[in-house]
TIMI-2910 file (N, C-alpha, C, CB; in pm, 1 decimal, decimal comma, always signed):
<rs>
+----------+----------+----------+----------+----------+----------+----------+----------+----------+----------+----------+----------+------+
!      n_x !      n_y !      n_z !     ca_x !     ca_y !     ca_z !      c_x !      c_y !      c_z !     cb_x !     cb_y !     cb_z ! resn !
+----------+----------+----------+----------+----------+----------+----------+----------+----------+----------+----------+----------+------+
!    +93,3 !   -136,9 !     -3,6 !    -32,0 !     +6,6 !    -35,9 !    +82,4 !   +123,7 !    +14,5 !   -229,2 !     +9,7 !    +99,7 !  Unk !
!   +184,9 !   +108,7 !    +59,4 !   +257,8 !   +226,4 !    +97,1 !   +320,3 !   +298,4 !    -53,2 !   +384,3 !   +176,7 !   +211,9 !  Unk !
!   +369,3 !   +182,3 !   -143,6 !   +393,0 !   +256,7 !   -286,4 !   +262,4 !   +301,5 !   -367,7 !   +475,0 !   +154,9 !   -386,5 !  Unk !
!   +143,3 !   +259,8 !   -339,5 !    +38,2 !   +339,1 !   -414,7 !    +24,3 !   +518,0 !   -375,8 !   -110,4 !   +257,5 !   -375,1 !  Unk !
!    +86,9 !   +524,7 !   -231,1 !    +65,3 !   +654,6 !   -153,0 !   +105,0 !   +783,3 !   -250,8 !   +164,1 !   +653,1 !     -9,6 !  Unk !
!   +231,9 !   +720,5 !   -284,1 !   +320,3 !   +848,2 !   -355,9 !   +200,9 !   +855,0 !   -470,6 !   +517,6 !   +808,1 !   -427,1 !  Unk !
!   +168,9 !   +746,8 !   -558,6 !   +106,8 !   +751,8 !   -708,6 !     -7,0 !   +857,4 !   -685,5 !    +40,0 !   +589,8 !   -771,4 !  Unk !
!   -116,6 !   +791,6 !   -587,9 !   -207,9 !   +834,0 !   -533,0 !   -185,0 !  +1000,6 !   -521,7 !   -221,5 !   +754,7 !   -413,5 !  Unk !
!    -95,8 !  +1031,7 !   -480,4 !   -114,8 !  +1161,1 !   -394,6 !    -52,2 !  +1259,4 !   -565,5 !    +18,5 !  +1169,1 !   -195,4 !  Unk !
!    +44,1 !  +1201,4 !   -620,4 !    +62,2 !  +1270,8 !   -716,2 !    -54,2 !  +1273,1 !   -842,8 !   +185,5 !  +1230,6 !   -749,6 !  Unk !
!   -119,6 !  +1180,0 !   -830,1 !   -225,0 !  +1168,8 !   -899,1 !   -316,1 !  +1276,8 !   -867,2 !   -276,9 !  +1047,8 !   -883,3 !  Unk !
!   -361,4 !  +1280,4 !   -736,5 !   -469,3 !  +1408,7 !   -718,6 !   -421,0 !  +1526,3 !   -740,8 !   -527,8 !  +1426,9 !   -586,3 !  Unk !
!   -341,7 !  +1542,9 !   -719,0 !   -256,7 !  +1694,9 !   -743,1 !   -300,2 !  +1701,4 !   -881,6 !    -63,0 !  +1703,1 !   -723,7 !  Unk !
!   -264,2 !  +1622,4 !   -992,5 !   -247,8 !  +1630,0 !  -1140,3 !   -454,6 !  +1691,7 !  -1170,8 !   -178,5 !  +1419,9 !  -1222,8 !  Unk !
!   -496,7 !  +1565,5 !  -1111,5 !   -634,5 !  +1612,1 !  -1129,1 !   -693,7 !  +1747,6 !  -1067,1 !   -711,5 !  +1509,4 !  -1079,9 !  Unk !
!   -653,6 !  +1764,5 !   -977,1 !   -721,7 !  +1927,0 !   -934,1 !   -628,1 !  +2004,4 !   -957,6 !   -769,4 !  +1963,4 !   -777,5 !  Unk !
!   -541,4 !  +2028,5 !  -1002,6 !   -423,8 !  +2135,4 !  -1083,5 !   -413,4 !  +2193,1 !   -961,2 !   -466,1 !  +2253,7 !  -1228,6 !  Unk !
!   -338,7 !  +2152,4 !   -864,5 !   -324,9 !  +2236,2 !   -762,8 !   -203,6 !  +2301,9 !   -769,1 !   -340,8 !  +2175,8 !   -647,7 !  Unk !
!   -152,4 !  +2401,5 !   -698,0 !    -66,8 !  +2486,4 !   -720,4 !     +0,8 !  +2480,3 !   -604,1 !   -111,4 !  +2604,8 !   -759,6 !  Unk !
!    -14,5 !  +2385,4 !   -490,3 !    +87,7 !  +2384,1 !   -374,5 !    +43,1 !  +2265,8 !   -336,8 !    +90,2 !  +2499,9 !   -258,3 !  Unk !
!   +154,7 !  +2214,5 !   -231,1 !   +145,0 !  +2066,6 !   -158,3 !   +160,6 !  +2135,0 !    -22,2 !   +277,3 !  +1931,1 !   -200,1 !  Unk !
!    +46,8 !  +2044,5 !    +68,3 !    +39,2 !  +2064,8 !   +156,0 !   +125,8 !  +1935,4 !   +270,3 !    -91,7 !  +2097,0 !   +148,6 !  Unk !
!   +123,4 !  +1935,4 !   +391,9 !   +187,0 !  +1859,4 !   +446,4 !    +30,1 !  +1731,5 !   +538,9 !   +308,2 !  +1969,6 !   +544,2 !  Unk !
!    +95,7 !  +1673,8 !   +575,5 !     -2,1 !  +1627,4 !   +649,1 !   -117,2 !  +1637,2 !   +720,3 !    +28,0 !  +1604,5 !   +689,0 !  Unk !
!    -85,8 !  +1764,0 !   +791,3 !   -190,3 !  +1838,3 !   +877,6 !   -254,7 !  +1973,3 !   +772,5 !   -101,3 !  +1903,9 !  +1037,7 !  Unk !
!   -225,7 !  +1965,4 !   +667,8 !   -295,8 !  +2040,1 !   +542,4 !   -226,0 !  +2169,3 !   +554,5 !   -473,0 !  +2058,7 !   +547,9 !  Unk !
!   -151,7 !  +2183,1 !   +575,2 !    -98,3 !  +2356,7 !   +566,7 !     +6,5 !  +2348,1 !   +466,0 !    -22,3 !  +2433,7 !   +725,1 !  Unk !
!    -14,4 !  +2418,2 !   +379,5 !   +108,1 !  +2442,5 !   +242,0 !   +217,8 !  +2424,1 !   +302,8 !   +124,6 !  +2597,6 !   +159,8 !  Unk !
!   +312,0 !  +2306,5 !   +206,0 !   +436,9 !  +2288,4 !   +232,0 !   +530,3 !  +2340,3 !   +120,2 !   +453,4 !  +2154,5 !   +259,6 !  Unk !
!   +481,2 !  +2358,1 !    -22,1 !   +583,5 !  +2343,2 !   -115,6 !   +456,2 !  +2441,4 !   -195,5 !   +650,1 !  +2164,7 !   -173,0 !  Unk !
!   +518,4 !  +2517,8 !   -295,8 !   +463,6 !  +2585,7 !   -410,6 !   +502,6 !  +2468,8 !   -551,7 !   +545,4 !  +2758,8 !   -421,4 !  Unk !
!   +432,2 !  +2516,8 !   -565,3 !   +413,8 !  +2454,0 !   -742,7 !   +469,5 !  +2549,5 !   -863,9 !   +230,2 !  +2437,1 !   -788,0 !  Unk !
!   +542,2 !  +2527,8 !   -953,6 !   +597,2 !  +2638,1 !  -1001,3 !   +595,4 !  +2558,2 !  -1201,4 !   +780,2 !  +2679,3 !   -895,7 !  Unk !
!   +490,4 !  +2657,4 !  -1285,3 !   +538,0 !  +2619,6 !  -1418,7 !   +703,4 !  +2636,9 !  -1467,3 !   +451,4 !  +2703,8 !  -1509,3 !  Unk !
!   +743,0 !  +2592,8 !  -1573,3 !   +873,8 !  +2594,9 !  -1580,2 !   +877,9 !  +2778,2 !  -1648,2 !   +939,3 !  +2445,5 !  -1686,9 !  Unk !
!   +783,0 !  +2817,6 !  -1680,3 !   +786,7 !  +2990,0 !  -1729,4 !   +770,4 !  +3052,0 !  -1618,1 !   +668,0 !  +3052,2 !  -1835,2 !  Unk !
!   +705,2 !  +3000,8 !  -1478,2 !   +714,8 !  +3079,8 !  -1403,9 !   +893,2 !  +3085,7 !  -1329,9 !   +592,4 !  +3048,4 !  -1319,9 !  Unk !
!   +933,1 !  +2946,7 !  -1335,3 !  +1054,7 !  +2908,0 !  -1297,9 !  +1200,0 !  +2982,3 !  -1320,0 !  +1056,5 !  +2798,4 !  -1350,1 !  Unk !
!  +1138,4 !  +3013,5 !  -1514,7 !  +1248,0 !  +3104,9 !  -1569,7 !  +1271,9 !  +3244,9 !  -1515,7 !  +1223,7 !  +3123,3 !  -1706,7 !  Unk !
!  +1123,8 !  +3282,2 !  -1503,3 !  +1103,5 !  +3383,7 !  -1427,2 !  +1130,5 !  +3415,6 !  -1289,4 !  +1010,0 !  +3395,9 !  -1438,7 !  Unk !
!  +1122,4 !  +3340,3 !  -1220,1 !  +1246,7 !  +3345,4 !  -1100,2 !  +1327,3 !  +3357,0 !  -1059,0 !  +1280,7 !  +3315,7 !  -1060,5 !  Unk !
!  +1409,6 !  +3278,4 !  -1166,2 !  +1550,2 !  +3287,8 !  -1173,1 !  +1587,7 !  +3408,8 !  -1257,6 !  +1609,5 !  +3160,0 !  -1228,4 !  Unk !
!  +1497,8 !  +3473,5 !  -1339,4 !  +1577,0 !  +3592,5 !  -1406,0 !  +1571,1 !  +3713,4 !  -1294,5 !  +1500,9 !  +3643,9 !  -1564,0 !  Unk !
!  +1424,1 !  +3715,9 !  -1202,9 !  +1475,2 !  +3794,9 !  -1076,4 !  +1571,1 !  +3785,7 !   -996,6 !  +1408,9 !  +3797,6 !  -1000,8 !  Unk !
!  +1565,6 !  +3670,0 !   -946,0 !  +1717,0 !  +3691,8 !   -888,8 !  +1870,3 !  +3704,7 !   -942,8 !  +1731,4 !  +3598,5 !   -819,0 !  Unk !
!  +1897,7 !  +3636,6 !  -1051,8 !  +1986,0 !  +3736,1 !  -1138,1 !  +1979,5 !  +3922,2 !  -1118,8 !  +1934,7 !  +3698,7 !  -1297,1 !  Unk !
!  +1857,4 !  +3983,7 !  -1147,9 !  +1848,6 !  +4092,3 !  -1165,7 !  +1845,7 !  +4170,3 !  -1008,2 !  +1737,2 !  +4103,3 !  -1258,9 !  Unk !
!  +1805,3 !  +4097,6 !   -907,8 !  +1858,8 !  +4139,5 !   -777,9 !  +2035,3 !  +4130,1 !   -732,2 !  +1775,6 !  +4049,1 !   -682,7 !  Unk !
!  +2119,2 !  +4009,7 !   -821,1 !  +2244,7 !  +3986,0 !   -784,3 !  +2292,6 !  +4124,5 !   -847,3 !  +2311,0 !  +3841,2 !   -837,3 !  Unk !
!  +2240,6 !  +4183,4 !  -1027,9 !  +2294,1 !  +4272,4 !  -1065,1 !  +2283,2 !  +4377,6 !   -991,4 !  +2269,3 !  +4286,8 !  -1164,6 !  Unk !
!  +2198,0 !  +4443,6 !   -917,0 !  +2141,1 !  +4526,5 !   -878,0 !  +2210,9 !  +4559,6 !   -730,7 !  +2007,4 !  +4491,0 !   -890,7 !  Unk !
!  +2284,0 !  +4494,3 !   -701,0 !  +2401,8 !  +4453,2 !   -536,3 !  +2513,6 !  +4477,6 !   -631,4 !  +2408,8 !  +4244,1 !   -435,0 !  Unk !
!  +2597,3 !  +4442,2 !   -769,4 !  +2673,9 !  +4480,5 !   -768,2 !  +2744,9 !  +4640,4 !   -830,0 !  +2694,1 !  +4387,7 !   -789,6 !  Unk !
!  +2861,9 !  +4634,0 !   -750,4 !  +2919,1 !  +4744,3 !   -741,7 !  +2986,3 !  +4812,3 !   -833,9 !  +2977,9 !  +4736,0 !   -666,3 !  Unk !
!  +3077,2 !  +4673,5 !   -923,9 !  +3146,4 !  +4699,3 !  -1053,3 !  +2976,1 !  +4755,4 !  -1182,4 !  +3254,9 !  +4503,1 !  -1105,4 !  Unk !
!  +2933,7 !  +4675,8 !  -1165,8 !  +2785,4 !  +4709,4 !  -1249,3 !  +2765,5 !  +4819,5 !  -1256,4 !  +2659,7 !  +4665,4 !  -1201,6 !  Unk !
!  +2703,0 !  +4902,3 !  -1148,2 !  +2677,3 !  +5005,4 !  -1078,0 !  +2716,1 !  +5140,3 !  -1171,9 !  +2753,4 !  +4989,2 !   -943,8 !  Unk !
!  +2883,7 !  +5104,7 !  -1134,5 !  +2966,8 !  +5203,0 !  -1178,1 !  +2975,2 !  +5240,1 !  -1360,0 !  +3104,1 !  +5152,7 !  -1117,7 !  Unk !
!  +2970,9 !  +5130,4 !  -1375,7 !  +2983,8 !  +5110,9 !  -1530,6 !  +2863,9 !  +5139,6 !  -1586,2 !  +3023,8 !  +4971,9 !  -1577,0 !  Unk !
!  +2711,1 !  +5135,0 !  -1551,9 !  +2635,1 !  +5211,5 !  -1574,4 !  +2617,2 !  +5333,8 !  -1567,6 !  +2582,5 !  +5183,4 !  -1544,7 !  Unk !
!  +2633,0 !  +5395,0 !  -1464,4 !  +2680,9 !  +5562,4 !  -1421,4 !  +2741,0 !  +5604,3 !  -1545,0 !  +2806,5 !  +5585,4 !  -1283,4 !  Unk !
!  +2909,6 !  +5556,2 !  -1566,8 !  +2962,7 !  +5608,8 !  -1667,2 !  +2844,4 !  +5612,9 !  -1791,0 !  +3092,4 !  +5528,9 !  -1694,8 !  Unk !
!  +2799,6 !  +5506,1 !  -1800,0 !  +2746,0 !  +5473,6 !  -1967,4 !  +2642,9 !  +5600,5 !  -1989,0 !  +2643,5 !  +5292,6 !  -1991,6 !  Unk !
!  +2575,4 !  +5615,6 !  -1899,7 !  +2448,8 !  +5710,9 !  -1866,6 !  +2504,3 !  +5853,1 !  -1843,3 !  +2361,5 !  +5660,3 !  -1724,7 !  Unk !
!  +2626,5 !  +5870,8 !  -1812,6 !  +2684,6 !  +5994,5 !  -1826,1 !  +2731,0 !  +6066,0 !  -1932,8 !  +2763,7 !  +5993,7 !  -1766,9 !  Unk !
!  +2784,1 !  +5950,6 !  -2035,7 !  +2820,8 !  +6013,0 !  -2133,1 !  +2724,7 !  +6115,9 !  -2216,1 !  +2865,5 !  +5920,4 !  -2200,5 !  Unk !
!  +2795,5 !  +6192,4 !  -2299,6 !  +2692,0 !  +6277,3 !  -2385,2 !  +2651,7 !  +6244,6 !  -2474,6 !  +2715,7 !  +6377,1 !  -2425,3 !  Unk !
!  +2526,8 !  +6219,3 !  -2527,9 !  +2525,2 !  +6167,3 !  -2643,7 !  +2530,3 !  +6234,3 !  -2803,8 !  +2427,9 !  +6106,5 !  -2623,8 !  Unk !
!  +2597,7 !  +6365,5 !  -2770,3 !  +2622,1 !  +6424,8 !  -2891,1 !  +2775,7 !  +6371,3 !  -2929,0 !  +2603,6 !  +6590,1 !  -2878,5 !  Unk !
!  +2854,2 !  +6309,5 !  -2841,9 !  +2980,6 !  +6298,1 !  -2841,2 !  +2957,3 !  +6131,5 !  -2982,1 !  +3054,9 !  +6278,1 !  -2640,3 !  Unk !
!  +3076,6 !  +6174,3 !  -3066,5 !  +3090,0 !  +6042,2 !  -3166,3 !  +3144,1 !  +5915,9 !  -3062,4 !  +3221,9 !  +6075,1 !  -3310,9 !  Unk !
!  +3078,5 !  +5774,4 !  -3127,7 !  +3106,0 !  +5674,4 !  -3075,1 !  +3229,2 !  +5597,0 !  -3092,1 !  +3021,4 !  +5618,8 !  -3095,5 !  Unk !
!  +3316,5 !  +5550,6 !  -2985,2 !  +3442,2 !  +5539,8 !  -2997,5 !  +3437,7 !  +5396,6 !  -3056,8 !  +3522,7 !  +5567,4 !  -2867,3 !  Unk !
!  +3516,7 !  +5364,0 !  -3128,7 !  +3597,1 !  +5247,1 !  -3246,7 !  +3596,4 !  +5117,7 !  -3169,8 !  +3784,6 !  +5286,3 !  -3294,2 !  Unk !
!  +3543,0 !  +5043,6 !  -3194,1 !  +3536,0 !  +4889,5 !  -3096,8 !  +3670,5 !  +4891,7 !  -3122,8 !  +3437,1 !  +4725,6 !  -3148,2 !  Unk !
!  +3792,1 !  +4888,8 !  -3201,3 !  +3922,4 !  +4861,0 !  -3175,3 !  +4002,6 !  +4936,9 !  -3097,4 !  +3977,1 !  +4851,3 !  -3273,2 !  Unk !
!  +3935,0 !  +5089,9 !  -3054,9 !  +3948,3 !  +5153,6 !  -2948,8 !  +3945,9 !  +5112,2 !  -2798,5 !  +3875,7 !  +5225,3 !  -2967,5 !  Unk !
!  +3838,0 !  +5094,4 !  -2801,3 !  +3758,1 !  +5055,5 !  -2686,1 !  +3851,2 !  +4917,3 !  -2617,8 !  +3585,0 !  +5013,9 !  -2743,0 !  Unk !
!  +3866,3 !  +4832,5 !  -2721,8 !  +3932,2 !  +4669,4 !  -2674,4 !  +4086,8 !  +4753,6 !  -2642,3 !  +3940,0 !  +4500,9 !  -2844,1 !  Unk !
!  +4178,1 !  +4833,1 !  -2668,2 !  +4311,4 !  +4908,9 !  -2671,2 !  +4305,9 !  +4942,3 !  -2511,5 !  +4318,9 !  +5057,9 !  -2787,6 !  Unk !
!  +4171,9 !  +5022,6 !  -2476,3 !  +4203,5 !  +5080,2 !  -2349,7 !  +4172,0 !  +4978,9 !  -2221,3 !  +4120,6 !  +5214,5 !  -2339,2 !  Unk !
!  +4095,4 !  +4868,5 !  -2260,4 !  +4069,3 !  +4738,8 !  -2157,0 !  +4205,0 !  +4689,2 !  -2151,9 !  +3955,0 !  +4609,3 !  -2211,3 !  Unk !
+----------+----------+----------+----------+----------+----------+----------+----------+----------+----------+----------+----------+------+
</rs>
């Protein structure tokens, strides 16, 4: 019977289209995400990490402070500077 319990639980969740899993007391235990929701979640984590990156913030500020009237730098010149 113990072998059927996990299969019955999985079948019940699929039939009801549940978005979360509950424990034995009926309290929510885990959230089920679609692949798209999970990818969006990972993107949010990356964005949060990027917002904490001081080097990236400095580079963005430098790029924003450049005047738009200046001629763009050639890629080769940029590589030489780096």
